[in-house]
C-alpha positions as CSV (number, residue, x, y, z in Angstrom):
1,X,-177.8,118.4,-82.8
2,X,-176.7,117.7,-86.7
3,X,-174.8,115.0,-87.9
4,X,-172.2,117.5,-88.8
5,X,-172.0,119.0,-85.4
6,X,-171.9,115.5,-83.7
7,X,-168.8,114.3,-85.7
8,X,-167.2,117.9,-84.9
9,X,-167.7,116.9,-81.1
10,X,-166.2,113.6,-81.6
11,X,-163.2,115.3,-83.6
12,X,-162.8,117.8,-81.0
13,X,-162.3,115.0,-78.2
14,X,-159.7,113.4,-80.3
15,X,-158.1,116.6,-81.1
16,X,-157.8,117.6,-77.3
17,X,-156.4,114.0,-76.5
18,X,-153.8,114.3,-79.2
19,X,-152.7,118.2,-79.3
20,X,-153.3,119.0,-75.4
21,X,-152.9,116.0,-73.6
22,X,-150.2,114.3,-76.0
23,X,-151.9,111.1,-75.5
24,X,-151.1,110.0,-79.1
25,X,-150.1,111.0,-82.5
26,X,-153.3,110.1,-84.2
27,X,-156.7,108.2,-83.7
28,X,-159.9,107.5,-85.6
29,X,-163.6,106.5,-84.3
30,X,-166.4,104.5,-86.0
31,X,-169.8,104.4,-84.4
32,X,-172.6,102.1,-85.7
33,X,-176.3,101.4,-84.6
34,X,-178.0,98.5,-86.0
35,X,-175.2,98.0,-88.7
36,X,-175.7,101.5,-89.8
37,X,-172.9,104.0,-89.7
38,X,-173.6,107.2,-87.4
39,X,-170.4,108.6,-86.8
40,X,-166.7,108.4,-88.5
41,X,-164.2,110.8,-87.1
42,X,-160.4,111.0,-87.4
43,X,-157.5,113.4,-86.2
44,X,-153.7,113.3,-86.0
45,X,-151.1,111.3,-87.9
46,X,-150.4,107.5,-88.3
47,X,-146.8,108.7,-89.2
48,X,-146.0,111.9,-87.3
49,X,-142.5,112.4,-88.8
50,X,-143.6,112.3,-92.4
51,X,-147.1,113.9,-91.5
52,X,-149.2,111.0,-93.0
53,X,-152.8,111.3,-91.5
54,X,-154.7,108.9,-89.6
55,X,-157.1,107.8,-91.9
56,X,-160.0,105.2,-92.4
57,X,-157.9,102.7,-94.2
58,X,-155.2,103.1,-91.5
59,X,-154.0,99.5,-90.5
60,X,-153.4,99.0,-86.6
61,X,-152.0,96.6,-84.4
62,X,-154.9,95.2,-82.3
63,X,-152.9,93.4,-79.5
64,X,-155.5,92.3,-77.1
65,X,-158.4,93.2,-79.3
66,X,-157.4,90.2,-81.1
67,X,-159.0,88.0,-78.2
68,X,-162.6,88.4,-79.1
69,X,-161.7,87.0,-82.6
70,X,-159.9,84.0,-81.0
71,X,-163.1,83.4,-78.7
72,X,-165.1,83.4,-82.0
73,X,-162.8,80.9,-83.3
74,X,-163.1,78.5,-80.5
75,X,-166.9,78.9,-80.7
76,X,-166.9,77.9,-84.4
77,X,-165.5,74.5,-83.4
78,X,-167.9,74.2,-80.4
79,X,-170.6,74.7,-83.0
80,X,-169.1,71.8,-84.9
81,X,-168.6,69.7,-82.3
82,X,-165.0,69.7,-82.5
83,X,-164.4,71.2,-79.0
84,X,-165.4,70.5,-75.7
85,X,-165.1,73.4,-73.4
86,X,-164.5,70.9,-70.4
87,X,-161.8,69.2,-72.2
88,X,-158.5,69.1,-70.1
89,X,-155.5,70.4,-71.9
90,X,-153.3,67.4,-70.9
91,X,-155.5,65.1,-72.5
92,X,-155.4,66.9,-76.0
93,X,-152.3,69.3,-76.2
94,X,-148.9,68.0,-76.6
95,X,-146.5,69.0,-74.0
96,X,-149.1,69.7,-71.3
97,X,-148.8,67.2,-68.2
98,X,-150.4,67.0,-64.7
99,X,-150.6,70.8,-63.6
100,X,-148.7,72.3,-60.7
101,X,-148.8,75.6,-59.1
102,X,-146.6,77.8,-56.8
103,X,-147.9,78.2,-53.4
104,X,-145.7,80.4,-51.1
105,X,-142.7,79.4,-53.4
106,X,-143.3,75.7,-53.3
107,X,-144.7,73.6,-56.1
108,X,-148.2,72.1,-55.3
109,X,-149.8,69.3,-57.4
110,X,-153.2,70.9,-58.7
111,X,-156.3,68.8,-57.8
112,X,-157.8,70.2,-61.3
113,X,-156.6,70.6,-64.6
114,X,-156.9,73.4,-67.1
115,X,-160.2,73.2,-69.1
116,X,-160.5,75.0,-72.3
117,X,-163.2,77.0,-70.4
118,X,-160.4,78.2,-68.1
119,X,-158.6,79.4,-70.9
120,X,-161.8,81.3,-72.4
121,X,-162.4,82.7,-69.1
122,X,-158.9,83.7,-68.1
123,X,-159.0,81.4,-64.6
124,X,-156.2,78.9,-66.0
125,X,-153.5,80.2,-63.6
126,X,-151.3,81.2,-66.7
127,X,-149.9,84.4,-66.4
128,X,-148.4,87.1,-68.7
129,X,-144.7,87.8,-68.3
130,X,-143.8,90.8,-66.0
131,X,-143.1,89.3,-62.2
132,X,-141.6,86.6,-60.4
133,X,-142.1,82.8,-60.1
134,X,-144.5,81.8,-63.0
135,X,-144.4,85.1,-64.6
136,X,-140.5,84.9,-64.9
137,X,-140.9,81.5,-66.5
138,X,-143.4,82.9,-69.2
139,X,-141.0,85.8,-69.7
140,X,-138.1,83.4,-70.7
141,X,-140.2,82.0,-73.3
142,X,-141.1,85.5,-74.9
143,X,-137.5,86.4,-74.6
144,X,-136.8,83.5,-76.7
145,X,-139.4,84.3,-79.2
146,X,-138.0,87.8,-79.6
147,X,-134.5,86.3,-80.2
148,X,-135.8,84.0,-82.8
149,X,-138.2,86.3,-84.5
150,X,-136.3,86.9,-87.6
151,X,-134.1,83.8,-87.7
152,X,-134.5,80.7,-89.7
153,X,-135.7,78.9,-86.6
154,X,-138.5,81.1,-85.2
155,X,-140.6,79.9,-82.2
156,X,-144.0,78.4,-83.5
157,X,-147.4,78.6,-82.1
158,X,-146.9,74.9,-81.3
159,X,-143.5,75.1,-79.6
160,X,-145.1,78.0,-77.6
161,X,-147.7,75.9,-76.2
162,X,-145.3,72.9,-75.6
163,X,-143.1,75.1,-73.4
164,X,-145.8,76.8,-71.7
165,X,-147.3,73.6,-70.7
166,X,-144.2,73.0,-68.6
167,X,-144.7,76.4,-66.6
168,X,-145.9,76.4,-63.1
169,X,-149.4,78.0,-62.6
170,X,-150.1,80.9,-60.3
171,X,-153.0,79.0,-58.7
172,X,-155.5,76.0,-58.9
173,X,-157.3,76.1,-62.3
174,X,-160.6,77.5,-62.2
175,X,-160.0,79.3,-58.7
176,X,-159.9,83.1,-60.0
177,X,-159.3,85.4,-62.8
178,X,-155.9,86.4,-63.9
179,X,-155.2,88.0,-67.0
180,X,-152.4,86.0,-69.1
181,X,-151.5,83.9,-72.0
182,X,-154.6,81.8,-72.2
183,X,-155.8,83.0,-75.5
184,X,-152.4,82.4,-77.1
185,X,-153.0,78.8,-76.0
186,X,-156.3,78.6,-77.4
187,X,-154.6,79.4,-81.0
188,X,-152.5,76.3,-80.3
189,X,-155.8,74.4,-79.3
190,X,-157.3,75.4,-82.7
191,X,-154.1,74.3,-84.6
192,X,-154.2,71.0,-82.9
193,X,-158.1,70.4,-83.5
194,X,-158.0,71.3,-87.1
195,X,-154.5,70.6,-88.5
196,X,-154.3,74.1,-89.7
197,X,-152.1,77.0,-88.9
198,X,-154.2,79.4,-86.5
199,X,-154.2,82.3,-89.2
200,X,-155.4,80.0,-91.9
201,X,-158.2,78.9,-89.9
202,X,-159.2,82.5,-89.2
203,X,-158.9,83.5,-92.8
204,X,-161.0,80.5,-94.1
205,X,-163.8,80.9,-91.2
206,X,-163.9,84.5,-90.3
207,X,-161.9,87.1,-92.2
208,X,-162.7,85.9,-95.9
209,X,-166.5,85.2,-95.4
210,X,-166.8,88.6,-93.6
211,X,-164.8,90.5,-96.2
212,X,-162.2,91.3,-93.5
213,X,-159.4,91.9,-96.4
214,X,-157.2,93.8,-94.2
215,X,-156.9,91.9,-91.0
216,X,-154.5,89.0,-90.4
217,X,-151.2,88.2,-88.4
218,X,-148.8,90.1,-90.9
219,X,-148.9,93.2,-93.7
220,X,-148.1,92.4,-96.9
221,X,-145.8,94.7,-99.1
222,X,-148.5,96.4,-101.0
223,X,-150.4,97.7,-97.8
224,X,-147.4,98.5,-95.5
225,X,-147.4,102.2,-96.2
226,X,-151.1,102.0,-94.5
227,X,-149.7,100.4,-91.2
228,X,-149.7,103.3,-88.4
229,X,-146.4,103.8,-86.3
230,X,-146.4,103.1,-82.7
231,X,-145.8,105.9,-80.4
232,X,-145.4,106.8,-76.6
233,X,-145.8,109.7,-74.5
234,X,-142.8,111.2,-73.3
235,X,-144.0,113.0,-70.0
236,X,-140.6,114.7,-69.4
237,X,-140.6,116.6,-72.6
238,X,-144.4,116.6,-72.9
239,X,-144.6,115.2,-76.2
240,X,-145.0,111.9,-78.3
241,X,-142.1,109.9,-79.7
242,X,-141.8,107.1,-81.9
243,X,-141.6,103.8,-80.2
244,X,-140.7,100.8,-82.4
245,X,-140.7,97.9,-80.1
246,X,-141.6,94.0,-80.1
247,X,-144.1,93.5,-77.6
248,X,-145.3,89.9,-76.3
249,X,-143.6,87.9,-79.0
250,X,-145.2,90.4,-82.1
251,X,-142.5,91.6,-84.6
252,X,-142.9,95.6,-85.0
253,X,-142.4,95.2,-88.6
254,X,-145.3,92.7,-89.2
255,X,-143.3,92.3,-92.8
256,X,-143.6,88.3,-92.7
257,X,-146.0,85.8,-91.8
258,X,-145.2,84.9,-88.1
259,X,-144.4,81.3,-87.0
260,X,-146.0,82.5,-83.6
261,X,-149.4,83.3,-84.5
262,X,-150.7,85.0,-81.0
263,X,-154.4,84.8,-80.3
264,X,-153.9,87.1,-77.4
265,X,-152.3,89.8,-79.3
266,X,-151.1,89.2,-82.8
267,X,-153.7,90.5,-85.3
268,X,-153.9,93.8,-87.3
269,X,-156.9,95.4,-88.7
270,X,-158.7,98.5,-89.8
271,X,-161.9,99.8,-88.1
272,X,-164.0,99.0,-90.9
273,X,-162.9,95.3,-90.9
274,X,-163.4,95.0,-87.3
275,X,-166.8,96.6,-87.6
276,X,-167.9,93.8,-89.8
277,X,-166.5,91.4,-87.2
278,X,-168.5,93.3,-84.5
279,X,-171.7,93.7,-86.6
280,X,-171.8,89.7,-87.1
281,X,-172.0,89.5,-83.4
282,X,-174.7,91.9,-83.0
283,X,-176.7,90.1,-85.8
284,X,-176.3,86.9,-83.9
285,X,-173.5,85.3,-86.0
286,X,-174.4,86.2,-89.6
287,X,-173.4,89.2,-91.7
288,X,-174.5,89.4,-95.5
289,X,-175.8,86.1,-95.6
290,X,-172.9,84.4,-94.5
291,X,-173.5,82.7,-91.2
292,X,-170.3,82.5,-88.9
293,X,-171.5,81.3,-85.5
294,X,-174.9,80.0,-84.3
295,X,-177.0,82.3,-82.3
296,X,-176.6,80.1,-79.4
297,X,-172.8,80.3,-79.6
298,X,-173.2,84.0,-79.7
299,X,-175.3,84.2,-76.7
300,X,-172.8,82.1,-74.8
301,X,-169.6,83.9,-76.2
302,X,-171.1,87.2,-75.2
303,X,-172.3,86.4,-71.6
304,X,-170.4,87.0,-68.5
305,X,-168.8,83.5,-67.2
306,X,-167.0,84.4,-64.0
307,X,-168.6,83.2,-60.6
308,X,-168.7,85.5,-57.5
309,X,-165.5,83.8,-56.3
310,X,-163.5,84.0,-59.3
311,X,-164.4,87.8,-59.9
312,X,-162.2,88.8,-56.8
313,X,-159.3,88.7,-59.4
314,X,-161.1,90.8,-61.5
315,X,-160.7,94.0,-59.8
316,X,-159.2,96.3,-62.3
317,X,-159.6,99.8,-61.7
318,X,-161.9,101.5,-64.4
319,X,-163.8,98.2,-64.9
320,X,-166.0,98.6,-62.1
321,X,-169.4,96.8,-62.7
322,X,-167.9,94.5,-65.2
323,X,-167.6,90.8,-65.2
324,X,-165.5,88.7,-67.7
325,X,-166.1,85.7,-70.1
326,X,-164.9,84.1,-73.3
327,X,-162.1,86.8,-73.6
328,X,-164.3,89.9,-73.3
329,X,-165.7,92.2,-70.4
330,X,-169.5,92.3,-69.9
331,X,-171.3,94.9,-67.9
332,X,-173.3,93.4,-65.4
333,X,-173.9,96.5,-62.9
334,X,-174.1,99.8,-65.1
335,X,-174.5,101.8,-61.8
336,X,-171.0,100.9,-60.8
337,X,-169.1,101.6,-64.2
338,X,-167.1,104.8,-64.9
339,X,-168.6,105.2,-68.4
340,X,-172.6,105.5,-69.4
341,X,-173.5,102.0,-70.7
342,X,-176.2,99.3,-70.5
343,X,-176.5,95.8,-69.2
344,X,-175.0,93.3,-71.3
345,X,-172.6,95.5,-73.1
346,X,-169.3,93.5,-74.0
347,X,-166.1,94.1,-75.8
348,X,-162.3,94.5,-75.0
349,X,-159.2,96.7,-75.7
350,X,-155.6,96.5,-76.8
351,X,-152.3,97.7,-75.4
352,X,-151.9,100.2,-78.0
353,X,-155.5,101.7,-77.2
354,X,-157.9,100.2,-79.7
355,X,-161.3,99.7,-78.2
356,X,-164.2,97.6,-79.1
357,X,-167.8,97.7,-77.7
358,X,-170.9,96.2,-78.4
359,X,-174.3,96.9,-76.9
360,X,-176.8,94.1,-77.9
361,X,-180.0,95.9,-76.4
362,X,-179.4,99.3,-78.6
363,X,-177.5,97.7,-81.4
364,X,-174.8,100.2,-80.8
365,X,-171.2,99.4,-81.6
366,X,-168.0,101.7,-80.9
367,X,-164.6,101.2,-82.3
368,X,-161.7,103.2,-81.6
369,X,-158.2,103.1,-83.2
370,X,-154.9,104.4,-82.0
371,X,-151.2,103.4,-81.7
372,X,-150.0,104.4,-78.2
373,X,-148.2,102.1,-75.9
374,X,-149.7,101.1,-72.3
375,X,-153.2,102.3,-73.3
376,X,-155.8,99.7,-72.8
377,X,-159.2,101.5,-72.2
378,X,-157.8,105.1,-72.2
379,X,-159.5,108.4,-71.2
380,X,-159.9,109.1,-74.6
381,X,-162.0,105.7,-75.0
382,X,-164.0,106.9,-71.8
383,X,-164.6,110.4,-73.2
384,X,-165.9,109.0,-76.5
385,X,-168.1,106.3,-75.1
386,X,-169.8,109.1,-72.8
387,X,-170.3,111.4,-75.7
388,X,-171.8,108.6,-77.9
389,X,-174.5,107.9,-75.1
390,X,-175.0,111.6,-74.8
391,X,-175.1,112.9,-78.4
392,X,-176.5,109.9,-80.3
393,X,-178.4,107.5,-78.0
394,X,-179.9,110.5,-75.9
């Protein structure tokens, strides 16, 4: 099949999801192999109300697709001998004390402390907001972040981490996987180790060296017209509608540098920018003569890290066949997965549907961009992945 027909097939997938299934207002897709572009496709609008198309330079909120970048930042400091993954937070971070966890509603003193490795593997016991007990304690912190976002006294990354250090854990550190605020604490760890704001460290050590000029924690005025709106699907009326909401402490407007720089959810980027980061990992830590990470650090970062015991918490529907480690999924059993793939594939997605996949064996990179609430790895992403393996990889 010709490259034109292949691109048309991918555009048809995006069109069907957007027009027929009302999944989103717009989306774009970039597929690379060994750093060379194989497919770019786009469809729909980044601003539906004003009919502004979803284009290649569209800036998107990454949400949890920020996490692989945070992981790389930690590994840079491991390379430099400034971070020990076995360090306990209570030794090095202000506000962290002896760990406690809740068991049947009672506070229990933990036998072990949270290590930095637990933060990288989501085995810390630190939850996201959204439930009772510890989750409710975390929700109070995020509520305060939202309340103070646009005041003269916003919650900083440091304050967030200090307050989180007083929260009860969900379980003994290291016991099992649980998705939560671990990556946000890593941003605080990096600030504590380097004496720099987290965003400054990322800019100096990742974004500037890689030429990621549209990536950061906010959008300057001259670029704000390229920032996509966020939408949700109204199933009752079968349409998508604008959903301007803050989420996980991230200001929807993104018009100022945030005090709380979220390592788990705060970054914005374009597909082309993120492709530079993904290709750097594919190249073993280097891009265009600039080395970001050692090859050993990349191998470690992109390997599964959960024990069989810890994996019992990593039971998300749709991630059959995957393990987890260093803030990314990792395919360990392709026969159990719900999409085509190969052993060693790694990546992650975001709350608004941005999706990232690297396959080291084949040199394949897939990047999907969209801005629709509660998406994660969507049906659109799975259809795209299968089509890539069918049409490009053969």
